[in-house]
Legacy VTK file of the C-alpha trace (Angstrom):
# vtk DataFile Version 3.0
C-alpha trace
ASCII
DATASET POLYDATA
POINTS 342 float
22.879 108.494 43.926
22.282 105.079 42.663
18.830 103.946 42.040
17.486 101.312 44.491
16.273 98.106 43.152
12.794 98.008 43.538
11.313 95.634 46.099
8.971 93.801 43.420
12.008 92.938 41.749
14.586 91.623 44.068
12.128 89.895 46.673
10.736 87.429 43.792
14.087 86.801 42.599
15.738 86.110 46.188
12.410 83.990 47.065
12.748 81.794 43.800
16.600 81.438 44.652
15.723 80.292 48.329
13.037 78.129 47.235
15.536 76.434 44.525
18.423 76.154 47.358
16.013 74.306 49.612
14.911 72.058 46.876
18.690 71.600 45.883
19.565 70.208 49.333
16.489 67.951 49.683
17.013 64.427 48.648
14.821 63.240 45.920
12.532 60.111 46.790
10.797 59.371 43.501
11.665 57.996 40.267
13.188 60.428 37.860
11.622 60.460 34.212
13.959 60.779 31.322
13.887 63.376 28.321
13.072 66.855 27.664
9.761 67.020 29.137
11.018 64.796 32.143
12.992 67.616 33.310
9.726 69.782 34.016
8.059 66.641 35.579
10.996 65.992 37.753
11.157 69.784 38.967
7.523 69.747 39.791
7.798 66.519 41.581
10.670 67.741 43.505
8.985 70.910 44.441
5.878 68.940 45.621
7.753 66.659 47.610
10.253 69.277 49.099
7.651 71.810 50.249
4.978 69.055 51.666
7.152 69.490 54.525
6.139 71.887 57.339
10.015 72.818 58.009
10.458 73.968 54.188
7.303 76.009 54.531
8.439 77.771 57.555
11.458 78.719 56.206
10.348 80.399 52.796
7.633 82.212 55.145
10.468 83.290 57.662
12.701 84.402 54.407
9.654 86.212 53.013
9.110 88.324 56.045
12.878 89.207 56.311
12.830 90.428 52.922
9.908 92.722 53.486
11.507 94.113 56.469
14.816 94.776 54.310
12.815 96.258 51.705
10.885 98.799 54.336
14.315 99.656 55.763
15.967 100.150 52.168
12.987 102.598 51.378
13.703 104.679 54.834
17.546 104.873 53.786
16.649 105.791 50.279
14.470 108.564 51.524
17.106 109.826 54.001
19.820 109.953 51.177
17.213 111.593 48.971
16.803 114.608 51.496
20.472 115.267 51.068
20.715 115.686 47.240
20.793 119.044 45.717
17.539 120.147 44.085
19.046 119.450 40.563
20.020 115.704 41.640
16.737 115.269 43.210
14.916 116.319 40.009
17.194 113.858 38.085
16.700 111.112 40.431
13.108 111.274 40.133
13.124 111.175 36.591
15.495 108.092 36.350
13.067 106.489 39.092
10.171 106.585 36.684
11.846 104.936 33.994
11.115 100.997 33.795
13.620 99.092 35.919
14.435 96.612 33.302
15.137 98.895 30.749
17.277 100.971 32.921
19.022 97.642 33.658
19.671 96.909 30.008
20.829 100.251 29.280
23.012 100.437 32.139
25.314 97.497 30.131
25.659 99.668 27.013
25.587 103.205 28.264
28.543 105.020 26.953
29.573 108.428 29.032
29.979 111.762 27.099
33.369 113.177 26.939
33.059 115.181 30.132
31.885 112.178 32.046
34.831 110.145 30.838
37.316 112.756 31.859
35.989 112.715 35.397
36.372 108.991 35.664
39.874 108.633 34.041
42.288 107.088 36.765
45.615 108.797 37.232
47.676 105.900 36.187
48.324 104.537 32.569
51.059 102.812 30.526
52.132 103.350 27.183
49.474 106.442 26.493
46.743 103.783 27.531
44.470 105.472 30.353
41.986 103.693 32.359
38.386 104.301 33.198
36.975 103.683 36.486
33.718 102.597 34.902
30.944 100.959 37.144
30.160 97.349 36.538
26.539 96.698 34.862
23.949 95.933 37.623
22.993 92.535 35.644
26.721 91.315 35.667
27.247 92.125 39.310
23.989 90.361 40.230
25.045 87.397 38.194
28.462 87.557 39.945
26.846 87.641 43.452
24.293 84.925 42.745
27.273 82.754 41.420
29.163 83.379 44.837
25.771 82.529 46.909
25.473 79.292 44.583
29.217 78.366 45.331
28.685 78.728 48.918
25.469 77.030 49.229
26.843 73.941 46.959
29.959 73.676 48.966
28.144 73.617 52.208
25.341 71.134 50.751
28.412 68.776 49.259
30.206 68.694 52.761
27.507 68.346 54.885
24.644 66.698 53.048
24.113 63.991 50.654
23.577 66.371 47.606
25.925 66.312 44.694
28.210 63.364 46.330
28.785 61.103 43.139
29.172 57.886 45.065
26.159 58.376 47.003
24.103 59.417 44.101
25.296 56.402 42.202
24.336 54.017 45.005
21.064 55.512 45.359
20.418 55.106 41.408
21.966 51.783 41.165
19.457 50.639 44.044
16.481 51.849 42.495
17.404 50.222 39.183
18.560 47.000 40.812
15.181 46.843 42.403
13.497 47.455 39.115
15.835 44.622 37.600
14.825 42.309 40.507
11.103 43.039 40.265
11.142 42.326 36.450
12.961 39.032 37.074
10.434 38.161 39.559
7.798 38.716 37.361
9.250 37.628 33.923
12.027 35.385 34.442
12.059 31.565 34.426
13.292 28.509 35.977
14.367 25.338 34.210
10.974 23.997 33.904
9.934 27.003 32.018
12.982 26.905 29.648
12.798 26.011 26.047
15.410 25.058 23.514
15.707 27.885 21.113
18.551 26.343 18.794
16.320 27.177 15.919
15.477 30.725 16.701
18.575 32.994 15.189
17.953 35.769 17.424
18.122 33.833 20.536
21.367 32.146 19.147
22.951 35.567 18.512
22.036 36.603 22.160
23.449 33.501 23.749
26.585 33.568 21.428
27.206 37.039 22.928
26.786 35.899 26.388
28.779 32.958 25.727
31.582 34.856 24.245
31.781 37.284 27.292
31.579 34.628 29.933
32.283 31.210 28.816
34.864 31.489 25.788
37.666 32.147 28.803
37.568 28.628 29.360
36.043 26.817 26.701
37.247 29.132 23.822
35.008 31.209 21.354
34.372 28.072 19.377
33.609 25.873 22.078
36.573 23.713 21.434
37.683 23.697 25.105
40.796 25.255 27.021
40.851 25.143 30.560
37.055 23.855 30.496
36.228 20.776 28.476
35.424 20.622 24.728
31.674 21.487 24.178
31.557 20.473 20.639
32.242 16.631 21.000
30.052 13.817 22.280
31.819 13.522 25.702
30.433 15.106 29.037
31.775 15.262 32.274
28.531 15.768 34.078
25.157 14.272 33.472
22.557 15.646 35.811
19.452 15.465 33.552
18.373 13.265 30.847
17.918 15.904 28.141
21.060 17.568 26.925
19.596 21.034 26.704
18.343 20.669 30.437
21.637 19.504 31.077
23.566 22.321 29.760
20.904 24.649 31.592
21.201 22.947 34.694
25.142 23.200 34.851
24.970 26.986 34.003
22.559 27.535 36.616
23.708 25.296 39.495
27.333 24.690 38.454
29.308 21.677 38.076
28.950 19.140 40.846
32.329 17.686 39.782
34.275 20.836 39.246
34.033 23.991 41.398
35.703 26.139 38.967
32.351 25.928 36.806
30.520 28.563 38.935
26.816 28.656 39.279
25.795 31.588 37.119
22.296 31.283 37.755
22.385 30.921 41.747
24.889 33.673 42.144
22.700 36.045 39.854
25.187 36.719 37.160
22.533 35.572 34.764
18.895 35.469 34.613
16.970 32.265 33.868
16.158 33.716 30.449
19.604 34.465 29.595
20.882 30.961 30.603
18.036 29.690 28.271
19.752 31.686 25.392
23.322 30.225 26.367
22.225 26.603 26.855
20.377 26.956 23.208
23.396 28.250 21.644
25.718 25.614 23.358
23.222 22.925 22.106
23.344 24.355 18.712
27.036 24.498 18.853
27.375 20.988 19.823
24.635 19.330 17.428
24.860 21.699 14.385
28.422 22.853 14.169
31.453 20.495 13.463
33.478 18.903 16.133
36.586 20.897 17.002
39.017 18.025 17.393
42.489 18.054 19.432
44.268 18.407 15.996
42.341 21.471 15.563
43.305 23.270 18.484
40.125 21.661 20.582
40.505 19.965 23.942
40.774 16.125 24.182
37.574 14.320 25.406
36.908 14.352 29.092
34.145 12.465 30.684
31.917 9.739 29.146
30.334 9.478 25.789
26.482 9.390 25.882
24.985 8.151 22.822
21.827 9.629 23.053
23.258 12.910 22.930
25.919 12.326 20.163
25.726 13.643 16.953
25.860 10.290 14.850
24.836 8.222 17.979
28.332 7.718 19.185
29.521 5.186 16.591
32.583 7.373 15.562
33.324 8.814 18.658
36.829 8.590 19.965
37.817 7.207 23.247
38.118 9.770 26.185
41.786 10.607 27.384
40.500 11.523 30.845
37.605 11.903 33.275
38.561 14.744 35.160
37.551 18.346 34.032
38.539 21.793 34.875
35.411 23.471 33.362
34.618 27.292 34.117
31.341 28.204 32.315
28.774 26.315 30.294
29.692 22.587 30.842
27.531 19.683 30.199
25.030 19.868 27.478
22.217 17.552 27.134
20.614 16.909 23.862
16.903 16.494 23.767
15.497 15.664 20.137
12.121 16.878 21.738
13.310 20.258 22.104
LINES 1 343
342 0 1 2 3 4 5 6 7 8 9 10 11 12 13 14 15 16 17 18 19 20 21 22 23 24 25 26 27 28 29 30 31 32 33 34 35 36 37 38 39 40 41 42 43 44 45 46 47 48 49 50 51 52 53 54 55 56 57 58 59 60 61 62 63 64 65 66 67 68 69 70 71 72 73 74 75 76 77 78 79 80 81 82 83 84 85 86 87 88 89 90 91 92 93 94 95 96 97 98 99 100 101 102 103 104 105 106 107 108 109 110 111 112 113 114 115 116 117 118 119 120 121 122 123 124 125 126 127 128 129 130 131 132 133 134 135 136 137 138 139 140 141 142 143 144 145 146 147 148 149 150 151 152 153 154 155 156 157 158 159 160 161 162 163 164 165 166 167 168 169 170 171 172 173 174 175 176 177 178 179 180 181 182 183 184 185 186 187 188 189 190 191 192 193 194 195 196 197 198 199 200 201 202 203 204 205 206 207 208 209 210 211 212 213 214 215 216 217 218 219 220 221 222 223 224 225 226 227 228 229 230 231 232 233 234 235 236 237 238 239 240 241 242 243 244 245 246 247 248 249 250 251 252 253 254 255 256 257 258 259 260 261 262 263 264 265 266 267 268 269 270 271 272 273 274 275 276 277 278 279 280 281 282 283 284 285 286 287 288 289 290 291 292 293 294 295 296 297 298 299 300 301 302 303 304 305 306 307 308 309 310 311 312 313 314 315 316 317 318 319 320 321 322 323 324 325 326 327 328 329 330 331 332 333 334 335 336 337 338 339 340 341
């Protein structure tokens, strides 16, 4: 007769499992912390949020009552089976029951039968002289196996009928929360054209503006600003003039798009770039136009487009070539406007 798992052991284990399962299928409504200690913080917050519901508490209470009833029934069954044992078996059972449960559990995993016991459990089939023993599996192994089955069933049901473990739903929820944080930060920290400053003398701002330019603007204007589908940003000719200052002109076009060419989309209005990012891009284009050499047509640059604006020219426009066309097929950071005060 096998020893019964005492109620003081299986009831807490099953209750903890039930509590965890209920938490597992309950959506998280708080911002999760990161890092090692964040795991404990998140677990506690999830527990509090889950069991602030009366339904969850009711399920746990009912489960506890059912387990107590099952434990009482097991005691009755154990008593009836004990009466059917021989006096020697009863004595052996009593001795074993006095041993610590966890010690007995650990020993069951490394217990080796005597030769006589081994002979009794040898199966009647074999191969090439190799015999097989009908060993009982360790209780801890069986417990893990059955708990794995329960977890699998709960997981599949939760995945199929709840929002738990759906990668797309989890992504959407996480993305929505992160986007809300970004929107809040932009609302509190972002700038408009009135608050923008030309940072073409700031190496860090220029480097960040260059990265944005190369990822978004270089497709049409090329990496060196010489132009391709879009106009040349290194010469003194500009398709659009919507501001009196070169820097603010660049900022305006990047934010609002080109009034003369729909291919130059409004990165700011569409929310693709924040005002702070446009400030850095505009500073980089200003720096590229004013401090770097002009990329001529002979060097692979686009022919001049638009009109030459002397106030924005590197040398006041005294040596600027004549424009070949007034049309433009710009894509990204378009008109730049120089402002000596920036």
